[in-house]
N, C-alpha and C positions, 0 to 999 in steps of 0.2 A: 092421349096425354092429358093429365089434369092441368088446371090453370097454373098451379105453382110449378109443376115440372116444365110446362111450356115456357113460363117466365124465365126459369133457370136456364133452359136450353137456349132461349133467345139471347139472354145475357152472355152466356158462354160463347155462342156463335159470334156475337159482337166483339167479345174480348179476344177470341182467336184471330179474327180479321185485323184487329188493332195491333195485336202482337206481330202478325205476319207483315203488316205495314211497317212497323218499327224495325223488324229484321231487314226488310228490303231497303229502307232508308239508311240503315247502317252499312249495308253492302254498297249502296250507291255512294255513300260518303268515302268508303275505302277506295272506290274507283276514282273519285275526285282527288283524294289525297295521295294515293299510292299507285294509281294507274291500273289497278286490277281488282277484281272481285274474288278471285281464287286465293283467298287469304291464307288458307292452310298451306297451299303450295308455295305461296310467297314467303311464308314463315320458314318452311323447310329450306327454301333457296336463299335464306337470309336477306331477302329483299325488304322485308319489314321485320322488326323485332317481335318477339313473342308477346311482349306487353309494352304499353307506352301510351302516348297521347299524340293525336294528329289533329290539325286545325278543324277539319270538318267532322271527322269521326268522333272526336272527344277521347275519353279514356277507354282503353280496351285491354283485354287479355285473351290471347288465343290459348285454348286448352283442348287436349285430346282431339276430338273431331268437331270442335266448335269454337265459339267465341262469346265473351261477355263484353258488352259495350255500355258505356254511360254517355248518352248524348242529351244535351239540354235538360239535364236533371232526371232523365228517364233511363232506367236500366233494362236491358234485354239480354238474355242468355239463350243462345241457340246452338244446335248441332246441325251439321250437314248430313243429309241423307244420301241415298244412292244417286249416282250421277251428279254429285255436288248440289242436290236439291236443297233449298233453304226454306221451303214452305212447311216443314214438319214441325210438330208441336207435341207436347205431352202434358199431363195434368200438373206435374211439378213446375215446369217452366211457365205455364199459363197462370198457376197460382202465384208464383213470384211476381209476374207481371201485373195481375189484377190487384194485388195488395198495395201497389203504388197509387191506385185510383179507387179508393173506397167509395167516392161519390158516384162514380160511373158504374161500378160493379159491386154494389152492396151485398148481393147474394153470393158472391164468390170470394169472401174474405178469409175463409179457412179451408184447409186441405180437404176435409170431408165434403164440404159443399161443392168444391171444384170436382172432386172425384165422382160425386153423385150426378152432377150435371153432365159430366163427361161420359159417364156410363149410359146416360140417356141418348146422347148422340151416337154412341157406339152401338147400342141396341137398335137404334133406328137405321143403322147402316150408313150414316152420314160420314163416319170416319173409319179408317182401317189402318192397321200396321201392314207395311209392305212385306216385312219379314217377321217371322215369329220371335226371333231373338233381338228385334229392334225395340227401343223404347219410344221411337217416334211414330206418330200417327199423321195421316194425311187425309184431307177431305176426299171422298170418293168421287166427287164431281167438282170441277174447278169453280163453279158458282156456289157451291156447297153451303152446308149448314142447315138451318132449320127449314128453309124454303126449298131446298134442293129436291 
């Protein structure tokens, strides 16, 4: 990997982990406010509304197989993967996330840069889709990313 590609991959790795942390914090907030993390099931059962605001969660909207949350001024949009996994990500969602933090992720401010860096992690084998028809990728190693 050349120096620029390594820097992009490192920046992307950091962004993915920050995104996953934001998703986890959102689900923990749902557990605090609604008593459960299985928010899709809770919505189907009418335990929580499809959209709204909760004290710890903040603003949210459940959609399809995922959820959009705005907590403390940070937006995160995520889909659930197989077995209700919440650690999946894709270039589009990571791009939306990194655009909120131009000072932290200056090399990931446009879709092409995100896709290029993402392709590097994919070629390296650090990320994979569990199913061909899924948009979500997962780290191949739980410690994953550039140093995996």
